[in-house]
C-alpha positions in Angstrom: -0.3 0.3 0.0 1.4 3.7 -1.2 1.1 6.1 1.7 -2.1 7.4 0.8 -1.5 12.2 0.5 -3.3 14.5 2.7 -7.4 13.9 3.4 -10.5 15.6 4.3 -13.2 13.3 5.5 -16.5 15.1 6.4 -19.7 13.4 7.6 -22.3 14.0 6.1 -26.0 13.4 7.6 -28.1 15.4 4.8 -27.7 14.3 1.4 -28.2 17.8 -0.9 -24.7 19.1 0.1 -23.3 16.2 -1.4 -25.0 14.7 -3.3 -23.0 15.6 -6.6 -20.5 14.5 -5.8 -21.0 11.1 -4.5 -22.3 11.0 -8.0 -19.7 12.4 -9.9 -17.2 9.2 -8.0 -19.4 7.1 -8.6 -20.0 7.2 -11.8 -15.6 7.5 -12.6 -15.2 4.5 -9.9 -18.4 2.5 -11.9 -17.5 3.4 -15.3 -17.0 0.2 -16.6 -20.2 -1.0 -15.8 -22.3 2.0 -16.1 -23.9 0.6 -19.0 -25.0 -1.6 -16.7 -29.1 -1.1 -15.6 -28.2 -1.6 -11.7 -25.0 0.2 -12.3 -26.5 3.1 -14.1 -25.9 6.2 -13.0 -29.8 7.8 -12.3 -30.8 3.4 -11.0 -27.9 4.8 -8.4 -29.3 8.8 -7.3 -32.1 6.5 -7.0 -31.0 4.7 -5.1 -29.4 7.2 -3.2 -32.2 9.0 -2.9 -34.5 5.8 -1.2 -31.3 5.5 1.4 -31.4 9.2 2.0 -34.4 8.8 3.7 -34.1 5.7 5.4 -32.9 6.7 9.3 -29.7 7.0 10.5 -28.2 8.2 7.4 -24.1 8.8 6.8 -22.6 10.0 4.2 -17.6 10.4 4.5 -16.9 11.7 1.6 -12.3 12.5 1.7 -11.2 15.8 -0.4 -8.3 16.1 -1.6 -7.4 20.0 -2.6 -10.5 20.1 -2.0 -11.6 17.7 -5.2 -14.0 14.7 -4.2 -11.7 11.4 -4.5 -13.5 8.8 -1.9 -16.8 8.2 -0.2 -19.2 5.1 1.7 -22.4 5.8 2.5 -24.9 3.6 4.7 -28.1 3.7 7.9 -29.2 1.3 10.3 -31.3 -1.1 9.7 -33.9 -2.8 12.2 -34.8 -5.9 12.5 -37.5 -7.2 9.3 -36.1 -4.5 7.3 -35.9 -5.6 3.5 -32.1 -6.7 3.5 -32.3 -8.4 6.0 -35.7 -10.4 4.4 -34.1 -10.9 0.8 -31.2 -12.5 2.6 -30.6 -16.8 1.8 -30.1 -18.7 4.3 -31.6 -16.0 6.8 -29.3 -14.6 9.0 -28.9 -15.8 12.9 -31.0 -14.3 14.6 -28.5 -12.2 16.2 -27.2 -9.6 13.9 -31.1 -9.0 13.0 -32.9 -8.6 16.2 -30.6 -5.3 16.8 -30.3 -1.8 14.8 -27.3 -2.9 12.7 -25.4 -0.2 9.9 -25.9 -1.3 6.4 -22.6 -0.4 4.5 -24.8 0.7 0.8 -21.8 1.9 -1.3 -18.4 2.5 -1.0 -16.0 3.6 -4.1 -12.7 5.6 -4.2 -11.0 7.3 -7.4 -8.6 5.0 -9.0 -5.7 6.6 -8.6 -6.7 7.3 -4.9 -7.1 3.0 -4.7 -3.9 2.0 -2.7 -3.9 4.5 -0.4 -5.7 3.2 2.8 -8.3 5.9 1.8 -11.2 2.9 1.5 -10.4 2.1 4.5 -10.0 5.5 6.5 -13.0 6.3 4.5 -14.9 2.9 6.5 -14.1 3.7 9.6 -15.0 7.0 9.9 -17.8 5.9 8.5 -18.1 3.4 11.4 -17.0 5.6 14.1 -20.1 6.7 16.1 -22.7 4.5 15.4 -24.0 2.4 18.5 -25.4 -0.4 15.6 -22.8 -4.1 17.0 -23.4 -4.7 13.5 -22.7 -3.9 10.4 -22.7 -5.8 6.9 -22.7 -5.4 3.2 -22.8 -6.5 -0.4 -20.5 -7.9 -2.4 -20.2 -9.1 -5.9 -17.5 -12.4 -5.2 -16.6 -11.9 -9.3 -15.8 -7.8 -8.3 -12.0 -7.8 -9.3 -11.2 -11.2 -9.6 -12.9 -11.2 -6.3 -10.2 -8.9 -4.8 -12.9 -6.5 -3.3 -14.5 -9.2 -0.7 -10.5 -10.5 -0.4 -10.3 -6.8 1.1 -13.5 -6.5 3.3 -12.1 -10.1 4.5 -9.5 -8.8 5.5 -11.1 -5.8 7.2 -13.3 -8.4 9.5 -15.9 -9.1 7.7 -17.5 -13.0 7.4 -20.4 -14.5 4.5 -23.8 -14.7 6.0 -25.6 -15.5 2.9 -26.1 -14.0 -0.7 -29.0 -11.6 -1.7 -30.0 -10.2 -5.5 -31.7 -6.6 -4.2 -33.7 -5.7 -7.3 -33.9 -7.8 -10.5 -31.6 -5.5 -11.8 -28.9 -6.9 -9.2 -26.4 -9.4 -9.9 -26.2 -12.3 -7.2 -24.4 -10.0 -3.7 -22.4 -11.9 -0.8 -23.8 -10.8 2.2 -21.2 -10.2 4.5 -21.2 -8.9 8.4 -19.2 -8.1 11.3 -19.0 -6.5 14.6 -18.7 -2.8 14.7 
């Protein structure tokens, strides 16, 4: 890992101030996939708008020289949330009986990958959370498995699979103590 140049991490609980920054970074990070319906910028914008209205929403963005270079966002999910309902097999009750943080998206511009920026954003997002667990979904094929292995190195474990929408690929559901 190379050392990251100086970045400023900023947390937001309201979407309006950072929506365009999130979409700009997303479009660059997901550029090779934007032709697929689930990854289209409009589909991301719709998901982002919906997630921002859910309880516990927070976005953390990393800025370098005033330019956004990475982001993560998530929200709180409760017992019975559609997130858990779509997970197969059904997660153990220890994960679902109390609120958890669902890390919905994380992305870092290519020039900032391998610098620790993604981990810093991730950790900043979780720093003030009180939920005992954090969960995420990952396309196990992303980066030929590299992304999945990265999350494993951060302490996440596989607990199931999900297909959040008909246009979405099947995703691996992972969890760890927050």
